[in-house]
Backbone as CSV, one residue per row, in Angstrom:
resi,resn,N_x,N_y,N_z,CA_x,CA_y,CA_z,C_x,C_y,C_z
1,UNK,1.309,3.735,0.083,0.930,5.155,0.033,0.530,5.709,1.397
2,UNK,0.684,4.933,2.443,0.347,5.415,3.769,-1.142,5.509,4.033
3,UNK,-1.950,4.673,3.405,-3.406,4.695,3.591,-3.769,3.668,4.660
4,UNK,-4.473,4.128,5.667,-4.894,3.214,6.740,-5.954,2.251,6.213
5,UNK,-6.042,1.088,6.837,-6.956,0.050,6.351,-8.426,0.457,6.457
6,UNK,-8.719,1.428,7.341,-10.125,1.848,7.493,-10.464,3.088,6.670
7,UNK,-9.514,3.554,5.835,-9.760,4.746,5.019,-10.268,4.360,3.635
8,UNK,-11.192,5.165,3.115,-11.682,4.978,1.758,-10.842,5.806,0.790
9,UNK,-10.636,5.297,-0.402,-9.906,6.057,-1.416,-10.364,5.585,-2.793
10,UNK,-10.087,6.422,-3.796,-10.373,6.058,-5.180,-9.144,6.418,-6.029
11,UNK,-9.010,5.741,-7.132,-7.993,6.080,-8.131,-8.732,6.549,-9.367
12,UNK,-8.373,7.744,-9.874,-9.077,8.310,-11.017,-8.080,8.774,-12.080
13,UNK,-8.610,9.004,-13.271,-7.836,9.661,-14.312,-7.840,11.158,-14.035
14,UNK,-7.091,11.926,-14.813,-7.033,13.373,-14.593,-8.351,14.065,-14.939
15,UNK,-9.237,13.391,-15.682,-10.574,13.971,-15.904,-11.626,13.325,-15.002
16,UNK,-11.143,12.765,-13.896,-11.963,12.277,-12.786,-12.862,11.096,-13.161
17,UNK,-12.364,10.201,-13.986,-13.055,8.938,-14.212,-12.456,7.906,-13.259
18,UNK,-13.284,7.336,-12.424,-12.800,6.380,-11.431,-12.365,5.082,-12.102
19,UNK,-11.214,4.565,-11.665,-10.712,3.301,-12.184,-11.418,2.165,-11.456
20,UNK,-12.063,1.306,-12.232,-12.761,0.156,-11.653,-12.264,-1.117,-12.334
21,UNK,-12.742,-2.244,-11.832,-12.353,-3.512,-12.437,-12.831,-3.610,-13.884
22,UNK,-13.969,-2.972,-14.179,-14.550,-3.072,-15.520,-13.809,-2.217,-16.551
23,UNK,-13.322,-1.030,-16.137,-12.710,-0.133,-17.117,-11.188,-0.064,-16.999
24,UNK,-10.608,-0.917,-16.159,-9.172,-0.836,-15.892,-8.350,-0.921,-17.181
25,UNK,-8.605,-1.953,-18.000,-7.795,-2.158,-19.200,-7.992,-1.037,-20.212
26,UNK,-9.141,-0.369,-20.173,-9.415,0.723,-21.105,-8.730,2.018,-20.690
27,UNK,-8.728,2.319,-19.385,-8.256,3.614,-18.911,-6.792,3.624,-18.472
28,UNK,-6.283,2.490,-18.041,-4.912,2.442,-17.529,-3.986,1.958,-18.639
29,UNK,-3.255,2.906,-19.235,-2.316,2.617,-20.314,-0.933,3.124,-19.912
30,UNK,0.090,2.717,-20.651,1.444,3.194,-20.382,1.491,4.714,-20.466
31,UNK,2.073,5.347,-19.441,2.258,6.788,-19.453,1.083,7.595,-18.950
32,UNK,-0.030,6.944,-18.601,-1.199,7.687,-18.132,-0.960,8.221,-16.721
33,UNK,-1.495,9.409,-16.429,-1.391,10.009,-15.097,-2.665,9.703,-14.313
34,UNK,-2.486,9.261,-13.073,-3.629,8.904,-12.227,-3.600,9.711,-10.934
35,UNK,-4.788,9.933,-10.360,-4.919,10.580,-9.052,-5.319,9.538,-8.014
36,UNK,-4.737,9.633,-6.831,-5.150,8.847,-5.672,-5.844,9.810,-4.725
37,UNK,-7.183,9.677,-4.587,-7.997,10.663,-3.872,-8.883,9.982,-2.845
38,UNK,-9.413,10.813,-1.952,-10.381,10.299,-0.988,-11.750,10.123,-1.616
39,UNK,-12.041,10.952,-2.636,-13.293,10.827,-3.385,-13.073,11.384,-4.776
40,UNK,-13.962,11.023,-5.701,-13.796,11.435,-7.094,-13.796,12.946,-7.237
41,UNK,-14.599,13.627,-6.434,-14.735,15.080,-6.574,-13.893,15.856,-5.562
42,UNK,-12.921,15.213,-4.949,-12.064,15.896,-3.986,-11.295,17.029,-4.654
43,UNK,-11.200,18.159,-3.969,-10.395,19.277,-4.455,-8.914,18.937,-4.297
44,UNK,-8.158,19.168,-5.349,-6.718,18.895,-5.268,-6.062,19.841,-4.271
45,UNK,-5.188,19.308,-3.449,-4.555,20.103,-2.402,-3.438,20.982,-2.944
46,UNK,-2.916,20.653,-4.122,-1.842,21.453,-4.725,-1.875,21.243,-6.232
47,UNK,-1.141,22.073,-6.937,-1.058,21.923,-8.387,-0.366,20.607,-8.727
48,UNK,-0.779,20.000,-9.813,-0.161,18.743,-10.245,0.585,18.969,-11.556
49,UNK,1.560,18.121,-11.813,2.322,18.180,-13.054,2.161,16.859,-13.782
50,UNK,2.065,16.934,-15.106,1.950,15.736,-15.925,2.973,15.804,-17.044
51,UNK,3.726,14.734,-17.233,4.725,14.677,-18.301,4.052,14.234,-19.584
52,UNK,4.258,14.999,-20.661,3.674,14.686,-21.954,4.791,14.302,-22.922
53,UNK,4.701,13.133,-23.510,5.639,12.704,-24.542,4.900,12.677,-25.869
54,UNK,5.471,13.296,-26.894,4.801,13.315,-28.185,5.814,13.406,-29.311
55,UNK,5.392,12.990,-30.488,6.172,13.153,-31.701,5.532,14.265,-32.526
56,UNK,6.334,15.194,-33.072,5.756,16.230,-33.924,5.077,15.609,-35.137
57,UNK,4.055,16.272,-35.649,3.402,15.810,-36.867,4.418,15.858,-38.008
58,UNK,4.321,14.904,-38.944,5.324,14.855,-40.006,5.315,16.107,-40.880
59,UNK,4.216,16.859,-40.922,4.196,18.112,-41.681,5.232,19.098,-41.155
60,UNK,5.590,18.981,-39.862,6.627,19.854,-39.297,7.920,19.721,-40.087
61,UNK,8.226,18.502,-40.500,9.436,18.251,-41.280,9.199,18.460,-42.769
62,UNK,8.129,17.855,-43.284,7.888,17.840,-44.726,7.644,19.241,-45.283
63,UNK,6.933,20.091,-44.514,6.572,21.415,-45.015,7.483,22.534,-44.510
64,UNK,8.436,22.187,-43.663,9.271,23.236,-43.074,10.097,23.955,-44.128
65,UNK,10.578,23.214,-45.125,11.383,23.848,-46.162,10.590,24.852,-46.973
66,UNK,9.329,24.541,-47.229,8.505,25.474,-47.997,8.327,26.771,-47.227
67,UNK,8.036,26.658,-45.939,7.854,27.860,-45.129,9.142,28.669,-45.055
68,UNK,10.267,27.960,-44.863,11.555,28.633,-44.686,11.954,29.388,-45.946
69,UNK,11.873,28.710,-47.086,12.415,29.299,-48.301,11.443,30.259,-48.984
70,UNK,10.149,30.073,-48.796,9.208,31.034,-49.360,9.242,32.352,-48.598
71,UNK,9.850,32.345,-47.421,9.987,33.572,-46.638,11.351,34.220,-46.873
72,UNK,11.939,33.981,-48.030,13.308,34.439,-48.280,13.370,35.861,-48.831
73,UNK,12.308,36.613,-48.654,12.290,38.051,-48.953,12.697,38.353,-50.390
74,UNK,12.089,37.646,-51.323,12.283,37.965,-52.726,13.521,37.391,-53.370
75,UNK,14.419,36.788,-52.578,15.622,36.191,-53.151,15.277,34.833,-53.771
76,UNK,16.084,34.410,-54.739,15.909,33.089,-55.320,16.382,32.043,-54.305
77,UNK,15.478,31.235,-53.766,15.866,30.342,-52.665,16.629,29.100,-53.100
78,UNK,16.590,28.737,-54.395,17.190,27.469,-54.813,18.686,27.377,-54.508
79,UNK,19.499,28.419,-54.778,20.928,28.306,-54.432,21.158,28.055,-52.944
80,UNK,20.336,28.670,-52.087,20.495,28.455,-50.645,20.164,27.012,-50.281
81,UNK,19.128,26.466,-50.923,18.756,25.079,-50.646,19.853,24.126,-51.095
82,UNK,20.416,24.357,-52.276,21.502,23.496,-52.753,22.735,23.622,-51.856
83,UNK,22.988,24.835,-51.362,24.122,25.033,-50.458,23.947,24.213,-49.188
84,UNK,22.718,24.157,-48.680,22.469,23.345,-47.487,22.744,21.871,-47.759
85,UNK,22.415,21.411,-48.961,22.572,19.993,-49.271,24.039,19.562,-49.333
86,UNK,24.957,20.490,-49.611,26.376,20.116,-49.647,27.079,20.397,-48.319
87,UNK,26.335,20.902,-47.333,26.962,21.241,-46.048,27.566,20.011,-45.369
88,UNK,26.841,18.885,-45.385,27.390,17.669,-44.777,28.696,17.278,-45.451
89,UNK,28.754,17.434,-46.784,29.964,17.061,-47.507,31.137,17.972,-47.156
90,UNK,30.859,19.257,-46.986,31.921,20.192,-46.602,32.551,19.772,-45.282
91,UNK,31.704,19.452,-44.312,32.213,19.075,-42.995,32.849,17.690,-43.008
92,UNK,32.236,16.761,-43.753,32.735,15.387,-43.768,34.102,15.283,-44.424
93,UNK,34.410,16.187,-45.364,35.703,16.130,-46.066,36.726,17.113,-45.512
94,UNK,36.368,17.827,-44.437,37.248,18.893,-43.937,38.584,18.372,-43.435
95,UNK,38.632,17.080,-43.022,39.884,16.518,-42.504,40.546,15.546,-43.469
96,UNK,40.096,15.533,-44.704,40.724,14.648,-45.693,42.208,14.982,-45.830
97,UNK,43.032,13.936,-45.858,44.470,14.162,-46.064,44.819,14.173,-47.547
98,UNK,43.957,13.560,-48.355,44.192,13.539,-49.796,43.237,14.484,-50.507
99,UNK,42.847,14.091,-51.700,41.962,14.916,-52.517,40.591,15.018,-51.855
100,UNK,40.057,16.201,-51.875,38.730,16.465,-51.304,37.739,16.562,-52.465
101,UNK,36.861,15.571,-52.572,35.965,15.488,-53.722,34.514,15.652,-53.291
102,UNK,33.824,16.612,-53.873,32.389,16.806,-53.656,31.755,16.980,-55.036
103,UNK,30.832,16.102,-55.374,30.156,16.168,-56.666,28.672,16.469,-56.459
104,UNK,28.119,17.303,-57.307,26.683,17.566,-57.317,26.158,17.136,-58.675
105,UNK,25.239,16.184,-58.675,24.683,15.672,-59.930,23.175,15.927,-59.975
106,UNK,22.706,16.406,-61.098,21.278,16.555,-61.345,20.850,15.409,-62.246
107,UNK,20.026,14.517,-61.735,19.628,13.302,-62.453,18.201,13.465,-62.970
108,UNK,18.055,13.373,-64.277,16.735,13.555,-64.883,16.218,12.278,-65.550
109,UNK,16.962,11.180,-65.384,16.488,9.920,-65.966,15.673,9.155,-64.921
110,UNK,15.413,7.886,-65.202,14.580,7.075,-64.315,15.393,6.219,-63.355
111,UNK,16.708,6.465,-63.249,17.554,5.608,-62.419,17.183,5.701,-60.943
112,UNK,16.656,6.849,-60.509,16.251,7.013,-59.114,14.735,6.930,-58.950
113,UNK,14.053,6.587,-60.022,12.596,6.553,-59.963,11.980,7.871,-60.398
114,UNK,12.572,8.967,-59.932,12.135,10.303,-60.304,13.379,11.180,-60.433
115,UNK,13.269,12.357,-61.046,14.429,13.261,-61.081,14.965,13.510,-59.672
116,UNK,16.285,13.654,-59.561,16.895,13.750,-58.240,18.121,14.653,-58.270
117,UNK,18.452,15.180,-57.099,19.714,15.883,-56.884,20.589,14.965,-56.030
118,UNK,21.790,14.653,-56.518,22.700,13.771,-55.772,23.950,14.543,-55.372
119,UNK,24.283,14.479,-54.090,25.516,15.072,-53.570,26.401,13.927,-53.097
120,UNK,27.579,13.795,-53.694,28.462,12.658,-53.434,29.814,13.185,-52.967
121,UNK,30.339,12.605,-51.883,31.649,13.049,-51.400,32.484,11.862,-50.942
122,UNK,33.768,12.105,-50.715,34.680,11.071,-50.217,35.080,11.373,-48.778
123,UNK,34.108,11.820,-47.985,34.345,12.149,-46.584,34.423,10.926,-45.702
124,UNK,34.452,11.170,-44.393,34.681,10.081,-43.442,33.449,9.236,-43.170
125,UNK,32.274,9.642,-43.683,31.069,8.831,-43.530,30.447,8.951,-42.155
126,UNK,29.280,8.352,-42.009,28.544,8.401,-40.746,28.182,7.003,-40.289
127,UNK,28.175,6.810,-38.979,27.690,5.558,-38.405,26.168,5.533,-38.506
128,UNK,25.577,4.383,-38.205,24.112,4.295,-38.236,23.488,5.236,-37.209
129,UNK,24.141,5.392,-36.058,23.634,6.298,-35.024,23.709,7.747,-35.495
130,UNK,24.811,8.122,-36.122,24.954,9.482,-36.627,23.964,9.757,-37.751
131,UNK,23.740,8.757,-38.588,22.777,8.902,-39.672,21.366,9.067,-39.116
132,UNK,21.063,8.293,-38.085,19.763,8.418,-37.421,19.581,9.820,-36.839
133,UNK,20.619,10.324,-36.200,20.504,11.638,-35.567,20.453,12.781,-36.579
134,UNK,20.971,12.547,-37.777,20.834,13.566,-38.823,19.354,13.820,-39.118
135,UNK,18.555,12.771,-38.986,17.130,12.878,-39.309,16.331,13.594,-38.228
136,UNK,16.917,13.791,-37.037,16.170,14.400,-35.931,16.079,15.909,-36.142
137,UNK,14.882,16.415,-36.189,14.654,17.840,-36.447,15.190,18.676,-35.289
138,UNK,15.995,19.673,-35.628,16.580,20.617,-34.683,17.614,19.986,-33.746
139,UNK,18.196,18.876,-34.134,19.344,18.334,-33.395,20.600,18.916,-34.012
140,UNK,21.341,19.702,-33.241,22.504,20.406,-33.769,23.527,19.433,-34.325
141,UNK,24.283,19.885,-35.326,25.348,19.067,-35.892,26.466,18.830,-34.881
142,UNK,26.542,19.643,-33.848,27.581,19.483,-32.842,27.067,18.644,-31.678
143,UNK,27.962,17.913,-31.035,27.572,16.960,-30.005,26.856,17.659,-28.859
144,UNK,25.687,17.118,-28.483,24.947,17.647,-27.335,25.211,16.782,-26.118
145,UNK,24.827,17.309,-24.963,24.895,16.509,-23.755,23.827,15.431,-23.841
146,UNK,24.090,14.265,-23.259,23.098,13.204,-23.251,23.429,12.134,-24.276
147,UNK,22.429,11.345,-24.630,22.626,10.161,-25.456,22.487,10.474,-26.942
148,UNK,23.108,11.557,-27.388,23.083,11.905,-28.804,24.501,11.883,-29.344
149,UNK,24.696,11.153,-30.404,25.975,11.160,-31.097,25.773,11.984,-32.362
150,UNK,26.339,13.172,-32.393,26.139,14.069,-33.522,26.692,13.459,-34.785
151,UNK,26.079,13.827,-35.927,26.599,13.346,-37.199,27.944,13.980,-37.514
152,UNK,28.364,14.968,-36.723,29.670,15.598,-36.910,30.486,15.519,-35.618
153,UNK,30.383,14.405,-34.903,31.125,14.241,-33.661,32.623,14.417,-33.917
154,UNK,33.279,15.207,-33.079,34.704,15.428,-33.224,35.071,16.433,-34.291
155,UNK,34.066,17.018,-34.913,34.332,17.983,-35.987,34.899,19.275,-35.414
156,UNK,35.955,19.766,-36.020,36.554,21.037,-35.627,36.280,22.043,-36.733
157,UNK,35.646,23.157,-36.379,35.288,24.139,-37.396,36.554,24.749,-37.990
158,UNK,36.704,24.707,-39.332,37.931,25.227,-39.944,37.974,26.749,-39.904
159,UNK,39.194,27.285,-39.996,39.352,28.729,-40.087,38.836,29.195,-41.445
160,UNK,38.150,30.344,-41.485,37.621,30.815,-42.766,38.744,31.190,-43.719
161,UNK,38.574,30.806,-44.973,39.520,31.151,-46.024,38.763,31.942,-47.080
162,UNK,39.214,33.164,-47.434,38.494,33.969,-48.422,38.295,33.223,-49.739
163,UNK,37.088,33.340,-50.297,36.748,32.756,-51.590,37.005,31.249,-51.601
164,UNK,36.659,30.585,-50.510,36.891,29.149,-50.427,35.701,28.476,-49.748
165,UNK,35.359,27.270,-50.230,34.313,26.477,-49.572,34.940,25.757,-48.378
166,UNK,35.249,26.520,-47.352,35.985,25.958,-46.227,35.271,26.217,-44.901
167,UNK,34.021,26.615,-44.958,33.321,26.959,-43.720,31.989,26.236,-43.653
168,UNK,31.266,26.464,-42.570,29.965,25.832,-42.372,28.868,26.645,-43.046
169,UNK,27.882,25.948,-43.534,26.699,26.613,-44.079,25.557,26.461,-43.075
170,UNK,25.214,25.208,-42.796,24.172,24.952,-41.802,24.826,24.853,-40.428
171,UNK,24.144,25.372,-39.410,24.761,25.401,-38.081,23.861,24.785,-37.017
172,UNK,22.549,24.784,-37.233,21.641,24.393,-36.163,20.916,23.084,-36.418
173,UNK,21.275,22.344,-37.438,20.696,21.021,-37.616,19.328,21.023,-38.256
174,UNK,18.914,22.101,-38.870,17.596,22.179,-39.500,17.716,22.233,-41.008
175,UNK,18.716,22.971,-41.497,18.777,23.336,-42.906,18.692,22.177,-43.873
176,UNK,19.383,21.071,-43.586,19.387,19.947,-44.505,18.010,19.386,-44.760
177,UNK,17.246,19.183,-43.699,15.899,18.647,-43.860,14.993,19.637,-44.574
178,UNK,15.105,20.918,-44.236,14.291,21.931,-44.903,14.626,21.995,-46.388
179,UNK,15.909,21.922,-46.714,16.331,21.995,-48.111,15.804,20.801,-48.895
180,UNK,15.885,19.617,-48.299,15.419,18.408,-48.980,13.956,18.545,-49.385
181,UNK,13.135,18.959,-48.442,11.698,18.990,-48.721,11.262,20.292,-49.394
182,UNK,12.198,21.199,-49.621,11.922,22.320,-50.510,12.173,21.905,-51.953
183,UNK,13.261,21.136,-52.162,13.636,20.724,-53.509,12.789,19.544,-53.981
184,UNK,12.485,18.596,-53.081,11.791,17.383,-53.504,10.908,16.807,-52.423
185,UNK,10.581,15.531,-52.603,9.624,14.858,-51.718,10.256,13.756,-50.866
186,UNK,11.541,13.483,-51.065,12.181,12.430,-50.269,13.689,12.633,-50.267
187,UNK,14.331,12.005,-49.292,15.788,12.055,-49.185,16.313,10.648,-48.938
188,UNK,17.403,10.298,-49.605,18.086,9.029,-49.347,19.543,9.349,-49.062
189,UNK,19.999,8.956,-47.889,21.400,9.165,-47.520,22.067,7.797,-47.395
190,UNK,23.172,7.604,-48.121,23.944,6.366,-48.084,25.346,6.718,-47.604
191,UNK,25.812,6.045,-46.557,27.078,6.433,-45.946,27.849,5.216,-45.466
192,UNK,29.151,5.245,-45.671,30.046,4.195,-45.179,31.135,4.852,-44.347
193,UNK,31.162,4.590,-43.039,32.230,5.155,-42.210,33.604,4.700,-42.701
194,UNK,34.568,5.592,-42.604,35.906,5.300,-43.136,36.543,4.089,-42.454
195,UNK,36.211,3.844,-41.192,36.847,2.753,-40.455,35.940,1.525,-40.336
196,UNK,34.954,1.392,-41.232,34.022,0.269,-41.154,33.719,-0.245,-42.550
197,UNK,33.362,-1.527,-42.638,32.972,-2.093,-43.930,31.465,-1.995,-44.149
198,UNK,30.710,-1.531,-43.144,29.264,-1.473,-43.249,28.797,-0.219,-43.986
199,UNK,27.783,-0.383,-44.806,27.155,0.732,-45.510,25.770,0.941,-44.910
200,UNK,25.462,2.195,-44.548,24.193,2.523,-43.910,23.362,3.392,-44.845
201,UNK,22.048,3.155,-44.857,21.154,3.911,-45.725,19.965,4.418,-44.910
202,UNK,19.627,5.683,-45.126,18.478,6.311,-44.455,17.567,6.900,-45.527
203,UNK,16.260,6.649,-45.425,15.287,7.230,-46.354,14.247,8.008,-45.560
204,UNK,14.069,9.279,-45.916,12.969,10.094,-45.394,12.069,10.411,-46.580
205,UNK,10.796,10.059,-46.501,9.922,10.201,-47.646,8.555,10.725,-47.225
206,UNK,8.086,11.742,-47.921,6.740,12.246,-47.668,5.715,11.137,-47.888
207,UNK,5.913,10.327,-48.924,4.985,9.235,-49.213,4.943,8.230,-48.071
208,UNK,6.113,7.886,-47.516,6.160,6.938,-46.398,5.513,7.533,-45.151
209,UNK,5.777,8.840,-44.888,5.146,9.478,-43.739,3.630,9.396,-43.871
């Protein structure tokens, strides 16, 4: 750091607690910001920047659907929520060369533990990475720059066809999660990529959170 051997200096936290041999293990953790100063009370010569890494509280995801759909200005929100739940199926089956099958089942028995809405399709499926990224709040369905593999990588938006389920419903990567937690308390996604023998399963649950 360019400190001469005859110069005094201290290392402190951002709230000016001096790092000593006694408190080192307590105060110095991964990601902590430290100051290198001539004294604990030295005036900073310039503004400092600190990088903050955090995870949103799970209520951001779990309660987002309630906020979104209760603000629907008097409209019945349930059809919109169900429409969001079939959006992945619409996109996943858009390039099918054969029959395009999308089923919506309302399950009221104990086969799922509790009543459930099941959306089943014969689309191209998702990899484990794509399934993981589906769970990321506000990650667009379209490929972003960086280390994100969108759950709809390579997807080409179809031309609109009048009176046809041939277009996108959700566009910004939020609707599916909001719809899930408006309708229920958990989501289970099971997917097998068309070119793989592996089956991937993702569970998002208010109880687990």
